[in-house]
Steps between C-alpha positions, in 0.01 A plus 500: 500500500605855441711670769302817435181354647393713795582368849167637625179498300333837522282484189357258248773614259753342737300176480501524120876552491549196720273279288649628175839377617374140492484299175142458383338218306335741254841629395729199532269199499637184660833674575315687777349183648651292779278217620583387852239477775764478774587864441134606511439303820796675659364836382163426661668399827684832504162675466343295779323254268211732410364247248362283783283779642219501244284259303595471134400349168793409273438532126726358226446428131627584153202723420205631699667524839491881510133499400411242767692705759301812414172309495566355845619831643193678365264234636649495849522878536145539364387257771659721765829323565828689523671358194862519393619423149856456376547477122768562240607661279351841565353677201564865583613549858722280718253544788231310305668175604383544858132573551254488788135531402599632160728775633872510425753498781580851623840647417564553872457125564764420242733758652441343843574151370836599355601710798427199722663233286738652243805429715423130490402507131823672396700219654328238286458421130121507488329530164249769412214249529618368835502854637153579365368173643643584841337844484164334431531262796609782733223733381217247529618390844533858622146580385346177633317404182227236521624333184787559256493389138859416402598456134813308410752680284642216293439128536413401854733249661793742538300823476573750778133495604518125572588549867137555599269229634173596332139404558474389136745447214377598153630410153304685233657355184808330361651611170833525322666808645838573665620165366863600559431492875202270550561226245410426141194277553159558656584229752817672621331840516206347690744348748656840567162673539377220728792571730269740687284207621534448875413191707125466561428845356220500237593561136275665239587477132368656181457335161815291455613269224519133611880482507518798737201392708649154557822646640316736733264227618793271588668775702172588675442134585854472635431791734150372591364828363144489368490618138191654341451613141320815391337298220260348751307829485453465121634853428369648175524831316168571329438822308698714742381319811696259718293214637589248771291217641531420872282191516159620383584868567597719205752779561500756220725801451478745214802725459665601176846535659514121543637275225384151401778337703382693805211258532760254630667767715165590656439131572844470664425803716155372591637160607756671723230700679298179553799320652578803720139551612560356848766768563397798286140459388398646165130495411430425130362850444819651649708283267309628199522865605869459578575372151282767343686771693847370410551754222406778742711371788802421278494736203852416383487134401662463159266214404252606235484839669313778321744789478258790454126548531466670163701243300467130435868457581609213722821375656588140574844381610479168314860398435504121462324257266222399738418858600507624139270220385255587778514870417449445127206270570342775708570768239327288239195477727473878468586556132682328210879545483478748211303737726780521757820698498762308698785707644776260607818535703706211635793410717781333304458168681127486418529580129491187283343368177226311687373818665522688169294230328222539758459864400522427126119503456494868605568718192533829693814473712717780634829456686627719783837496672582514871806637678615187682812289464275194463259667256499389138604770255275609216740335255476169688120515510483602134675177399202300630235759407622625158166654403451691826545876528681692773325701771725741687353574840547869561287806560509619138319201351242440773225587248536230241320317226347235726348737754150353466592137439504189716858485627683243710841592644684185604821296504639575845380635834794740481335664198216628723690795645615617155146487358336677792757780500448546127123517546528737795292272724768466764481857624252429780731246662830563675776391266806494724715255308638584161480145363325172569698265719477130575 
């Protein structure tokens, strides 16, 4: 870390300087990762093991885990419980990672954390994600939350969050992503994700392919952990409505911000609240209102999020094959591909011919660059999208030739900040960090 980092933290800028001195996944990828739970356990001990002081739900998965986290947080806070949520990456502001009842952590709390613990942190080699995870545990313990929804960062078995002992372990989906770290088969990736399963702690899973489901079931059986599948609620997406069946009872939600795949995510969330009903009871009507208020409680989501009231412009961070297939399927529910303008921007490690082929049915494609070491250049993207045109995101070309069209901005969650700044929709939110960090 930089010697110039302040010895005392007097402002949030000091916190920023400290964090900016640590390698981040968004900039360096796997070079910034260091998977070792022994180090995280030691970190927690130094903080007084705050992670044991609150109930938690641990959520892993290739896709859908952020959505399930926000669904659960919205449901529990709508029902009156003090609810913490830790997610990553942030979309605009570092403080988004740590929320209680939909509110970001205060700057003064972050200053307090580093003034209390920076001396210890400086003597170690903690990663950016380990530090943010420790902040979350400390913050939720300090504020005595009733329940904390904890999202894994990458994988599960050796993820920094995997030092908690949750009420429920959740695996939303298994797909081919981060294969350089998690393995090159669905079975190996499933094994890493299933590393969050704890002895005799229930496990809830989304819609999994058989080869992934078999691995997770074996690990759950080994731990004597009861496994339930969201499919038992027969989740369906029908003409903009999501429908579940709980026995003979129909549960119906109608919200346009939800995608087709969110039928499964809603079912996962519903099953969790049923399992937890003896500890934190959620009436069915509170569950429905909690899901329906998710967009209000968590406006910055990055998953089929409408970017402005007066435009049919949407953002979705789909960046792997499974997520892109789900997004395209949902787009086609709304309008044929030729009616959409797709604005794409990718990280280098996510750009490949398979992903390009998925977008090939969309004739109106624009490419936009990002200012990250990991970001694909326009020239690199152009090789796979030779017929696409360039869109330079700056103030001068905000008014453009697709102002009134259906537009989907996608390719990477890190693209969100660039798009929102270009549109001018970020102004109402504190934007303390100059770039997205992971």
